Each structure stands twice: as structure tokens, then as C-alpha cells.
KELUMVEX-953968 format. One record per residue (C-alpha): x, y, z; residue in three letters; residue number from 1. Coordinates in Angstrom, 2 decimals, always signed. Layout:
BEGIN
{nuvo {X, Y, Z}, 'ALA', NUM};
...
! end
This chain:
BEGIN
{nuvo {+8.23, -24.57, -21.30}, 'UNK', 1};
{nuvo {+9.11, -20.68, -22.26}, 'UNK', 2};
{nuvo {+4.95, -19.64, -21.20}, 'UNK', 3};
{nuvo {+5.10, -21.99, -18.00}, 'UNK', 4};
{nuvo {+7.84, -19.57, -17.59}, 'UNK', 5};
{nuvo {+6.49, -17.24, -17.73}, 'UNK', 6};
{nuvo {+3.29, -17.73, -15.62}, 'UNK', 7};
{nuvo {+5.90, -18.91, -12.96}, 'UNK', 8};
{nuvo {+7.60, -15.22, -13.62}, 'UNK', 9};
{nuvo {+3.60, -13.17, -13.33}, 'UNK', 10};
{nuvo {+2.42, -15.12, -10.23}, 'UNK', 11};
{nuvo {+5.78, -14.47, -8.84}, 'UNK', 12};
{nuvo {+5.37, -11.06, -9.34}, 'UNK', 13};
{nuvo {+1.88, -10.30, -7.98}, 'UNK', 14};
{nuvo {+2.71, -11.72, -4.42}, 'UNK', 15};
{nuvo {+6.28, -10.00, -4.77}, 'UNK', 16};
{nuvo {+3.63, -6.90, -5.51}, 'UNK', 17};
{nuvo {+1.31, -8.12, -2.07}, 'UNK', 18};
{nuvo {+4.13, -8.04, +0.26}, 'UNK', 19};
{nuvo {+5.65, -4.61, -0.59}, 'UNK', 20};
{nuvo {+1.77, -3.45, -0.32}, 'UNK', 21};
{nuvo {+1.58, -5.16, +2.78}, 'UNK', 22};
{nuvo {+5.12, -3.51, +4.27}, 'UNK', 23};
{nuvo {+4.53, -0.13, +1.94}, 'UNK', 24};
{nuvo {+1.04, +0.45, +4.20}, 'UNK', 25};
{nuvo {+2.28, -0.32, +7.20}, 'UNK', 26};
{nuvo {+5.50, +1.31, +7.04}, 'UNK', 27};
{nuvo {+3.76, +4.93, +6.47}, 'UNK', 28};
{nuvo {+0.98, +3.97, +8.70}, 'UNK', 29};
{nuvo {+3.59, +3.41, +11.56}, 'UNK', 30};
{nuvo {+5.22, +7.15, +10.21}, 'UNK', 31};
{nuvo {+2.61, +9.11, +10.42}, 'UNK', 32};
{nuvo {+2.42, +8.89, +14.07}, 'UNK', 33};
{nuvo {+5.96, +10.56, +13.77}, 'UNK', 34};
{nuvo {+4.49, +13.55, +11.30}, 'UNK', 35};
{nuvo {+1.60, +13.71, +13.91}, 'UNK', 36};
{nuvo {+3.55, +13.95, +16.45}, 'UNK', 37};
{nuvo {+4.45, +17.56, +16.75}, 'UNK', 38};
{nuvo {+0.56, +18.66, +16.31}, 'UNK', 39};
{nuvo {-1.65, +17.06, +18.09}, 'UNK', 40};
{nuvo {+0.73, +14.92, +19.92}, 'UNK', 41};
{nuvo {+1.48, +10.63, +20.38}, 'UNK', 42};
{nuvo {-1.46, +9.93, +22.85}, 'UNK', 43};
{nuvo {-4.17, +6.92, +22.29}, 'UNK', 44};
{nuvo {-6.87, +9.01, +21.04}, 'UNK', 45};
{nuvo {-3.59, +10.17, +17.88}, 'UNK', 46};
{nuvo {-3.23, +6.44, +16.87}, 'UNK', 47};
{nuvo {-7.15, +6.49, +17.36}, 'UNK', 48};
{nuvo {-7.83, +8.38, +14.61}, 'UNK', 49};
{nuvo {-4.97, +6.43, +12.34}, 'UNK', 50};
{nuvo {-6.37, +3.52, +13.10}, 'UNK', 51};
{nuvo {-10.32, +5.14, +12.01}, 'UNK', 52};
{nuvo {-8.42, +6.51, +9.15}, 'UNK', 53};
{nuvo {-6.65, +2.64, +7.83}, 'UNK', 54};
{nuvo {-9.40, +0.73, +8.80}, 'UNK', 55};
{nuvo {-11.91, +2.42, +6.41}, 'UNK', 56};
{nuvo {-9.50, +3.57, +3.97}, 'UNK', 57};
{nuvo {-8.23, -0.50, +3.47}, 'UNK', 58};
{nuvo {-12.22, -1.47, +4.03}, 'UNK', 59};
{nuvo {-13.05, +0.75, +0.57}, 'UNK', 60};
{nuvo {-10.24, -0.23, -0.74}, 'UNK', 61};
{nuvo {-10.75, -4.60, -0.69}, 'UNK', 62};
{nuvo {-14.65, -3.13, -1.75}, 'UNK', 63};
{nuvo {-13.12, -1.15, -4.87}, 'UNK', 64};
{nuvo {-10.68, -3.96, -5.94}, 'UNK', 65};
{nuvo {-12.56, -6.75, -5.97}, 'UNK', 66};
{nuvo {-15.71, -4.98, -8.50}, 'UNK', 67};
{nuvo {-11.66, -3.54, -9.90}, 'UNK', 68};
{nuvo {-10.15, -6.64, -10.01}, 'UNK', 69};
{nuvo {-13.92, -7.94, -12.71}, 'UNK', 70};
{nuvo {-12.65, -5.51, -15.54}, 'UNK', 71};
{nuvo {-10.40, -7.93, -17.79}, 'UNK', 72};
{nuvo {-7.29, -8.07, -15.15}, 'UNK', 73};
{nuvo {-3.67, -7.52, -16.22}, 'UNK', 74};
{nuvo {-0.17, -7.65, -14.24}, 'UNK', 75};
{nuvo {+0.06, -4.75, -15.63}, 'UNK', 76};
{nuvo {-2.89, -2.67, -13.99}, 'UNK', 77};
{nuvo {-1.77, -4.50, -10.68}, 'UNK', 78};
{nuvo {+1.32, -2.71, -10.98}, 'UNK', 79};
{nuvo {-0.63, +0.87, -12.27}, 'UNK', 80};
{nuvo {-2.72, +0.23, -8.12}, 'UNK', 81};
{nuvo {+1.58, -0.18, -6.98}, 'UNK', 82};
{nuvo {+2.64, +3.54, -8.47}, 'UNK', 83};
{nuvo {-0.39, +5.56, -7.85}, 'UNK', 84};
{nuvo {-0.23, +4.60, -3.54}, 'UNK', 85};
{nuvo {+3.32, +5.45, -3.47}, 'UNK', 86};
{nuvo {+2.98, +8.64, -5.63}, 'UNK', 87};
{nuvo {-0.32, +9.73, -3.62}, 'UNK', 88};
{nuvo {+1.87, +9.09, -0.60}, 'UNK', 89};
{nuvo {+4.46, +11.49, -1.56}, 'UNK', 90};
{nuvo {+2.80, +14.91, -0.63}, 'UNK', 91};
{nuvo {+2.52, +13.75, +2.70}, 'UNK', 92};
{nuvo {+5.80, +15.03, +2.92}, 'UNK', 93};
{nuvo {+5.45, +18.78, +2.31}, 'UNK', 94};
{nuvo {+2.17, +18.37, +3.91}, 'UNK', 95};
{nuvo {+3.78, +20.53, +7.23}, 'UNK', 96};
{nuvo {+1.43, +23.79, +6.38}, 'UNK', 97};
{nuvo {-1.67, +21.44, +6.41}, 'UNK', 98};
{nuvo {-0.67, +19.82, +9.41}, 'UNK', 99};
{nuvo {-0.40, +23.81, +10.94}, 'UNK', 100};
{nuvo {-4.02, +23.95, +9.68}, 'UNK', 101};
{nuvo {-5.85, +21.23, +11.49}, 'UNK', 102};
{nuvo {-3.76, +21.66, +14.49}, 'UNK', 103};
{nuvo {-4.91, +26.25, +14.50}, 'UNK', 104};
{nuvo {-8.37, +24.31, +13.19}, 'UNK', 105};
{nuvo {-8.97, +22.07, +15.65}, 'UNK', 106};
{nuvo {-6.81, +21.84, +18.53}, 'UNK', 107};
{nuvo {-8.43, +18.87, +20.59}, 'UNK', 108};
{nuvo {-6.09, +16.05, +18.89}, 'UNK', 109};
{nuvo {-8.83, +13.36, +18.76}, 'UNK', 110};
{nuvo {-11.01, +15.18, +16.05}, 'UNK', 111};
{nuvo {-7.37, +17.03, +14.63}, 'UNK', 112};
{nuvo {-5.47, +13.30, +14.34}, 'UNK', 113};
{nuvo {-8.49, +12.14, +12.57}, 'UNK', 114};
{nuvo {-9.07, +14.64, +10.28}, 'UNK', 115};
{nuvo {-5.68, +14.88, +8.99}, 'UNK', 116};
{nuvo {-4.80, +11.67, +8.67}, 'UNK', 117};
{nuvo {-8.19, +10.91, +6.73}, 'UNK', 118};
{nuvo {-6.12, +14.66, +4.30}, 'UNK', 119};
{nuvo {-3.36, +12.37, +4.16}, 'UNK', 120};
{nuvo {-3.77, +9.32, +4.30}, 'UNK', 121};
{nuvo {-6.92, +7.73, +3.41}, 'UNK', 122};
{nuvo {-6.94, +8.23, -0.31}, 'UNK', 123};
{nuvo {-2.93, +6.22, -0.78}, 'UNK', 124};
{nuvo {-4.63, +3.84, +1.96}, 'UNK', 125};
{nuvo {-7.84, +2.57, +0.08}, 'UNK', 126};
{nuvo {-5.29, +2.12, -3.43}, 'UNK', 127};
{nuvo {-3.39, -0.06, -1.25}, 'UNK', 128};
{nuvo {-6.77, -1.75, -0.46}, 'UNK', 129};
{nuvo {-7.07, -3.04, -3.87}, 'UNK', 130};
{nuvo {-3.80, -4.68, -4.44}, 'UNK', 131};
{nuvo {-4.99, -7.19, -1.90}, 'UNK', 132};
{nuvo {-8.00, -8.75, -3.41}, 'UNK', 133};
{nuvo {-6.82, -7.15, -7.44}, 'UNK', 134};
{nuvo {-4.02, -9.97, -6.19}, 'UNK', 135};
{nuvo {-6.01, -13.08, -5.62}, 'UNK', 136};
{nuvo {-8.09, -11.85, -9.16}, 'UNK', 137};
{nuvo {-4.48, -12.52, -11.11}, 'UNK', 138};
{nuvo {-4.35, -15.83, -9.39}, 'UNK', 139};
{nuvo {-7.11, -17.53, -9.59}, 'UNK', 140};
{nuvo {-7.49, -20.09, -12.18}, 'UNK', 141};
{nuvo {-10.55, -21.93, -11.14}, 'UNK', 142};
{nuvo {-13.52, -22.13, -8.56}, 'UNK', 143};
{nuvo {-10.43, -24.92, -6.35}, 'UNK', 144};
{nuvo {-7.92, -23.09, -6.30}, 'UNK', 145};
{nuvo {-9.88, -19.88, -4.75}, 'UNK', 146};
{nuvo {-9.31, -20.19, -0.98}, 'UNK', 147};
{nuvo {-5.85, -21.99, -1.82}, 'UNK', 148};
{nuvo {-4.88, -18.07, -3.39}, 'UNK', 149};
{nuvo {-6.49, -16.12, -1.38}, 'UNK', 150};
{nuvo {-4.94, -17.87, +1.68}, 'UNK', 151};
{nuvo {-1.72, -17.37, -0.23}, 'UNK', 152};
{nuvo {-1.91, -14.24, -0.74}, 'UNK', 153};
{nuvo {-2.72, -12.44, +2.54}, 'UNK', 154};
{nuvo {-0.16, -14.79, +4.10}, 'UNK', 155};
{nuvo {+2.35, -13.44, +2.53}, 'UNK', 156};
{nuvo {+0.86, -9.84, +2.77}, 'UNK', 157};
{nuvo {+0.42, -9.89, +6.59}, 'UNK', 158};
{nuvo {+4.01, -10.68, +5.96}, 'UNK', 159};
{nuvo {+4.87, -7.83, +4.54}, 'UNK', 160};
{nuvo {+2.95, -6.42, +7.20}, 'UNK', 161};
{nuvo {+4.96, -6.79, +9.85}, 'UNK', 162};
{nuvo {+7.93, -6.68, +8.16}, 'UNK', 163};
{nuvo {+7.50, -3.68, +7.75}, 'UNK', 164};
{nuvo {+6.10, -3.13, +11.42}, 'UNK', 165};
{nuvo {+9.91, -4.12, +12.23}, 'UNK', 166};
{nuvo {+11.74, -2.99, +9.26}, 'UNK', 167};
{nuvo {+10.63, +0.52, +9.99}, 'UNK', 168};
{nuvo {+9.84, +0.79, +13.60}, 'UNK', 169};
{nuvo {+12.82, -0.62, +14.63}, 'UNK', 170};
{nuvo {+15.25, -0.02, +12.44}, 'UNK', 171};
{nuvo {+15.09, +2.24, +9.66}, 'UNK', 172};
{nuvo {+13.50, +4.98, +11.83}, 'UNK', 173};
{nuvo {+16.74, +4.74, +13.32}, 'UNK', 174};
{nuvo {+18.96, +5.70, +9.94}, 'UNK', 175};
{nuvo {+16.65, +8.41, +8.58}, 'UNK', 176};
{nuvo {+14.33, +11.24, +9.03}, 'UNK', 177};
{nuvo {+10.76, +10.73, +8.50}, 'UNK', 178};
{nuvo {+10.52, +12.18, +5.31}, 'UNK', 179};
{nuvo {+12.93, +10.63, +3.78}, 'UNK', 180};
{nuvo {+12.16, +8.06, +4.35}, 'UNK', 181};
{nuvo {+8.74, +7.61, +3.42}, 'UNK', 182};
{nuvo {+10.87, +9.09, +0.30}, 'UNK', 183};
{nuvo {+12.46, +6.40, -0.23}, 'UNK', 184};
{nuvo {+9.26, +3.70, +0.99}, 'UNK', 185};
{nuvo {+7.59, +5.21, -2.58}, 'UNK', 186};
{nuvo {+10.77, +5.54, -4.85}, 'UNK', 187};
{nuvo {+10.61, +2.06, -4.02}, 'UNK', 188};
{nuvo {+7.41, +1.33, -4.85}, 'UNK', 189};
{nuvo {+7.70, +3.18, -8.16}, 'UNK', 190};
{nuvo {+10.68, +0.77, -8.89}, 'UNK', 191};
{nuvo {+8.89, -2.29, -8.20}, 'UNK', 192};
{nuvo {+5.50, -1.27, -10.03}, 'UNK', 193};
{nuvo {+8.54, -0.71, -13.57}, 'UNK', 194};
{nuvo {+9.26, -4.20, -13.29}, 'UNK', 195};
{nuvo {+5.63, -5.39, -12.47}, 'UNK', 196};
{nuvo {+4.83, -3.62, -15.58}, 'UNK', 197};
{nuvo {+7.50, -4.15, -17.95}, 'UNK', 198};
{nuvo {+6.89, -8.14, -17.24}, 'UNK', 199};
{nuvo {+3.80, -7.09, -18.12}, 'UNK', 200};
{nuvo {+4.91, -6.04, -21.16}, 'UNK', 201};
{nuvo {+6.87, -8.79, -22.04}, 'UNK', 202};
{nuvo {+4.25, -11.80, -21.31}, 'UNK', 203};
{nuvo {+2.30, -9.86, -23.89}, 'UNK', 204};
{nuvo {+4.23, -9.55, -26.72}, 'UNK', 205};
{nuvo {+5.87, -13.72, -25.78}, 'UNK', 206};
{nuvo {+1.67, -14.18, -26.43}, 'UNK', 207};
{nuvo {+1.23, -11.89, -29.05}, 'UNK', 208};
{nuvo {+4.20, -14.53, -30.96}, 'UNK', 209};
! end
């Protein structure tokens, strides 16, 4: 009975990490436009640079996450990915001098926006992309369940992304400034990661007993 409860808790935690990671990455993507706007404007060129960065970084993350998931997948490693995603986003809070320098070196909003996006968001977004394939690997128990579990992960992850888009774009930006909001999102990610890592540790102790 305890083993079943532990398995259900780990399964729930895996889905929750997938959903929260989706919320986090889309929220930061929306906020990135607010960060770049004072230096490059908010034209379609800027959004093109932001979206290109996120799509390339996520695609690389999917690839790396699939490879990483084959090496003794554990819930605490998934928690570490979520924590790394948050910690690598935090330097954005102090990015004003970098953005100023890039805007001077590359005044064209097309190149300035994509270079700024790459410098600030590429690495944490790669980590974000690693989360979903890693979640799938944790959940799959056999070939017959792989398609179902993959579909569920992408379902909850995309729902999380939609919630992040609506929640951040419609409500949170009205209450908090961009830098404080990014810091808050990162802190929540670290808390979720800590809970998932703690659960992983407790389950390991229980299995050892």
C-alpha cells in the first residue's frame, strides 16, 4: 500500500513539474518582450527574435532531455533540471547594462533582439526543453504506455503554458514589475524543485527499508 502511495505521489509530482515548467517558460517568454522593449521596441522584429531564440533553445532541450533521460532517470534529477532552469533565469534581473551595450553595438532591432534573447534566455530555455522528455521517461513503464504518457505530459505542460500566458500576461504584470515577477517565478520553481527532490529522497529511503 505504501509503495502504491509513493508511486502515485511521484507520478503526481512529475506531472506537476511538467505543468509548472510550462507555466514558467511561457511567463518568462512574455516578460522577455517587456525587458527588450526599452532598447529595441516591441515590433514584430523583436518578437521574431524572441520566438526564434525560444524555438531553437527548446528544440535543443528536447534533444538533450531525451539523451539525459536514458541515464538512470530519477525524480530528484528532474527536480535539479527545474532548479537549474530557475537559477539560470535569475541573472536576467541584472541585465540592463548588457542590454544597453548590445543596443549600442547592434541598433538594428532584428539583430539586437535576437542577440539579446540568445544571451539572456537561450541557456535556461534549453533546460526548460529538457523537462518534458525527462518526465516522459520517468512515467513510462513499458512500450505499451509510452504514447499515453507522452500525450499526458505534453497535455499538462501545454496547459501550464496556457495558464502562464493568461496569468502573467493578463494579471500578474498589472501587479508586479517585470524584474520582481521573474524573481518570484524563479523562487516558486525552486520551491517546487525542493518538494520534488524531498519526495524522491523519502521514496528512496522507504525503498531501502
